[in-house]
C-alpha positions in Angstrom: 28.3 19.1 -31.8 30.0 15.8 -30.2 28.0 12.8 -30.4 28.0 12.3 -26.6 26.5 16.2 -26.5 23.9 14.9 -29.6 22.8 11.7 -27.4 22.5 14.0 -23.9 20.5 16.4 -25.8 17.9 13.9 -27.4 17.7 12.4 -24.0 16.8 15.2 -22.7 14.0 16.4 -25.3 12.9 12.5 -25.0 12.3 13.1 -20.9 10.3 16.3 -21.8 8.3 15.4 -24.3 7.3 12.3 -22.4 6.7 14.5 -18.9 4.4 16.8 -20.9 2.6 13.7 -22.4 1.9 12.2 -18.5 0.9 15.7 -17.5 -1.9 16.3 -20.2 -3.1 12.8 -19.4 -6.9 13.1 -18.7 -8.6 11.4 -15.7 -10.7 8.7 -16.6 -14.0 7.9 -15.4 -15.6 3.9 -15.4 -19.3 3.9 -16.0 -20.4 0.8 -15.0 -23.9 -0.5 -15.7 -24.2 -4.0 -15.1 -27.7 -5.5 -14.5 -28.4 -8.3 -12.4 -32.3 -7.6 -11.8 -34.3 -4.8 -13.2 -32.8 -3.0 -15.8 -33.6 0.7 -16.5 -34.5 1.4 -19.9 -32.3 5.0 -19.9 -29.2 2.9 -19.6 -28.5 4.0 -23.0 -29.6 7.4 -22.9 -27.4 7.4 -19.5 -24.4 6.5 -20.9 -24.5 8.2 -23.8 -24.9 11.5 -21.4 -21.6 10.3 -19.3 -19.6 10.4 -22.4 -21.0 13.5 -23.7 -20.1 14.7 -20.1 -16.8 13.7 -20.2 -15.8 15.1 -23.6 -17.0 18.7 -22.5 -15.3 18.6 -19.1 -12.3 17.2 -20.1 -12.0 13.2 -18.8 -12.1 10.3 -20.5 -15.2 7.7 -20.1 -14.8 4.4 -20.6 -18.5 2.2 -20.3 -18.3 -1.1 -19.8 -21.0 -4.0 -18.3 -18.1 -6.4 -18.0 -17.5 -7.0 -14.4 -14.4 -8.4 -15.5 -13.2 -5.3 -15.8 -13.1 -5.0 -11.7 -9.3 -5.9 -11.1 -6.8 -4.2 -8.8 -4.4 -3.7 -11.7 -7.2 -2.0 -13.7 -9.7 -0.1 -11.8 -6.1 2.1 -10.8 -6.3 3.4 -14.2 -9.5 5.7 -13.1 -9.5 8.5 -10.6 -13.5 7.4 -10.2 -15.8 4.4 -10.9 -19.9 5.3 -11.4 -22.4 2.7 -10.6 -25.0 3.8 -12.7 -28.6 2.0 -12.3 -26.7 -1.3 -11.8 -29.2 -3.8 -10.0 -28.9 -7.0 -8.4 -25.3 -8.8 -7.4 -23.0 -7.9 -10.6 -19.6 -8.3 -9.1 -17.8 -12.3 -8.1 -16.0 -12.5 -4.6 -12.6 -11.5 -5.9 -14.2 -8.1 -8.1 -15.8 -7.0 -5.0 -12.3 -7.4 -3.1 -10.6 -5.3 -6.3 -13.2 -2.8 -5.6 -12.1 -2.5 -1.9 -8.8 -2.2 -2.5 -9.0 0.5 -5.1 -11.4 2.9 -2.5 -8.8 1.9 0.0 -6.1 3.3 -2.5 -8.3 6.8 -2.4 -10.4 5.8 -5.7 -13.5 7.9 -5.6 -17.3 6.2 -6.2 -20.8 7.8 -7.4 -24.0 5.7 -6.9 -26.8 7.0 -9.0 -30.3 6.1 -8.7 -30.5 2.2 -8.6 -26.5 1.8 -7.7 -28.6 1.2 -4.0 -30.5 -1.5 -5.6 -27.3 -3.3 -5.9 -25.4 -5.8 -4.0 -27.2 -6.6 -0.4 -25.3 -9.1 0.3 -22.2 -7.3 0.3 -21.7 -5.1 3.5 -19.0 -3.0 2.9 -20.5 -2.0 -0.5 -23.8 -0.7 2.2 -21.1 1.1 3.5 -20.1 2.1 0.3 -23.2 3.3 -1.5 -25.0 4.9 1.9 -27.9 2.7 1.8 -30.1 0.2 0.3 -33.3 0.7 -2.0 -36.9 -0.8 -0.1 -39.4 0.3 -2.5 -40.7 3.2 -4.4 -44.1 4.4 -5.5 -45.4 5.2 -9.1 -43.2 8.2 -10.6 -44.4 11.6 -9.8 -43.7 15.0 -9.3 -42.3 16.2 -6.1 -39.9 19.3 -4.1 -37.0 18.3 -3.2 -34.8 20.6 -0.4 -31.7 20.9 -1.1 -29.8 21.3 2.9 -26.6 22.2 0.9 -25.6 24.8 -1.3 -21.9 24.8 -1.0 -21.6 21.6 -2.5 -20.2 21.0 -6.1 -23.4 18.8 -6.9 -25.3 21.3 -5.1 -24.3 24.5 -5.7 -26.1 25.7 -9.0 -29.5 24.7 -7.0 -31.7 26.6 -5.6 -33.2 25.9 -2.2 -35.8 23.9 -3.9 -36.1 21.3 -7.0 -39.6 20.6 -8.2 -39.0 17.4 -10.9 -40.6 14.2 -11.5 -38.7 11.1 -11.3 -39.1 8.1 -9.4 -38.6 7.8 -5.7 -37.0 5.6 -3.8 -37.6 4.8 -0.2 -34.5 3.1 1.5 -33.5 0.7 4.3 -30.3 0.2 5.9 -29.3 4.1 5.5 -25.5 5.0 7.1 -25.3 6.7 9.8 -23.2 9.8 9.3 -24.2 10.8 5.7 -23.3 14.2 4.5 -26.8 14.4 3.1 -27.2 17.4 0.4 -31.0 17.2 -1.3 -34.0 15.5 1.0 -37.3 15.2 -0.5 -40.5 16.7 1.4 -42.7 13.7 1.3 -45.9 15.7 2.1 -45.6 16.8 -1.4 -46.1 13.2 -3.5 -48.0 9.9 -2.7 -45.5 6.5 -1.2 -42.5 8.3 0.9 -42.0 5.9 4.0 -38.7 7.8 5.3 -40.6 10.6 7.0 -39.3 14.2 7.3 -35.7 13.1 7.2 -35.7 11.4 3.7 -32.3 11.6 2.1 -31.7 12.0 -1.8 -28.4 12.3 -2.0 -25.4 12.1 -0.2 -21.3 12.5 0.2 -18.7 11.1 2.8 -15.3 9.9 3.2 -15.1 6.2 3.2 -12.5 3.5 3.6 -9.9 5.8 2.2 -11.4 7.0 -0.7 -14.6 9.8 -1.5 -18.2 8.5 -2.0 -21.0 10.2 -3.6 -24.6 8.8 -4.5 -27.6 10.4 -6.1 -31.3 8.8 -6.1 -32.1 11.0 -9.2 -31.8 9.7 -12.8 -34.7 7.0 -13.2 -36.5 8.8 -16.5 -34.8 9.1 -19.8 -35.7 12.4 -19.5 -33.2 12.8 -16.3 -30.2 12.7 -19.1 -31.3 15.8 -20.9 -32.0 17.7 -17.7 -29.2 20.6 -17.4 -29.4 20.9 -13.4 -29.7 17.3 -13.0 -26.6 16.5 -14.8 -24.9 19.6 -13.2 -25.2 17.7 -10.1 -23.9 14.5 -11.1 -20.7 16.7 -12.8 -20.8 17.9 -9.5 -20.5 14.3 -7.7 -17.7 13.2 -9.9 -15.5 16.8 -9.4 -16.3 15.9 -5.6 -14.8 12.2 -5.4 -12.2 12.8 -7.9 -10.4 16.0 -5.7 -7.8 15.6 -4.0 -8.2 15.9 -0.6 -6.6 18.7 1.2 
């Protein structure tokens, strides 16, 4: 074999190997759990659950409370960003701008529980998450009504779902949310949103996809198969390519 042919063959093999490695690269999820207000004691359990979920379902998970990772360059590494029980003002102006750019370029967002108790002074975030936290009664058991069972986040559920959690009341609810689950205020004490009280929803927004679930206050949630499948379905939705 001549040197020229050998070099061509070697180059071809290197390209093939590089292409194979690229195809096998796993999607990445950034799980962000910084708190500037109330801090949920379930956060360590929740982060471990997300790491386990990723390992079992073919995606990489990075957990962080470092808002400095919110740069345009770094966020492009991720298929989706999860705000996991964040509270208060967790991003500065530059970090907020990076998040907005990320979504506009097709990034995905998942909000879990206290993600709605976050960034009250950032109107764009209200649109992203879908509503803001207003108040909550004591933790108690209530009945949820699954109003859409065709979505990846709810297709494993029955029409009703009875469980114990901390149930939020909301303000600044964004019009046009695609609601997946509502809560029946007649089945518990302290509801303030009436008959149309959403608990989980999704939408396409500003170039990307968003999913939010109010569930997930308790440590027990992160060992609950039905809840974890619910969150996994939300991840599946926001990371799936648009048709």
